[in-house]
C-alpha angles and dihedrals in degrees: 000000000000091000091054092047091050092050092050092049090049092052092049091049092047092050091049092050092050093049093046092049091051092054127199122305110227124209111268092012113133136156110235134171108231088225089064089074092065117114142144112237130163128205136172141171112197104309097346108097133172141177113211128198104194133060125184118182124202135175132204137161115277108242113238093012110086113207093023131099140191112240105193128186114199115201124197138179091229134059129258106260129205092259090055096053101082091057096037091054088059092050090253111141097182094104092053093043090050089058090046092051090054087067090066091100087068106049094188090057095039094051093051100043106078141041135164132208113195123194124192105215133180128220090278091053092250112152117230103171140011127207130186130196138178125174108306095357132083135164142163096243095183109032097157138044094258091054092046090053090052092048095050099069089154118006131163125160124168096175094270109040127047129201113186131168120171137151124175150094139251131194108225115213106232098161092103086065092048091251132119117263115268127218114221118199130184141175114189131168115165146141113195145149116262115225121212109232111240114219 
């Protein structure tokens, strides 16, 4: 009887040690190599062109639209550094944007250092809309299903990993604002982890 009791206690202790060593998994917590954010993406609006080397993807619920989320890909001209990682792993881009804002003293650099692609996705990861922005310019480049289909030349998203390949252009109607139309161009080819934004 003592041998059985000892064996049972050993199994309980072993299970406890394994669970404690593993530790809790917190929402939005992922282990990511900073080098995995490297990419080579090109964007332009009319004569303003840029080539960006970093892509960080985040996802968060879309306010006022239950069942839908914003899947955002932030592109930068500089790499994710070690001091950026704690915030980035929570889907917080303030550290990266702070470094971008420091480029404001050089407008040519500032205006060609950041872009964002925003996808509106439902609970099944289906994309319904695509937006693009660079400093001072923004447009819904795929407002309808036909445009979304054209944009998603290669798209896979399982809730954690994103594969996106897209190259194209879209003329954004700006006449309602009294401005000339603007031509948005993009060339994206990436495979990256998507980080859940922590509130």
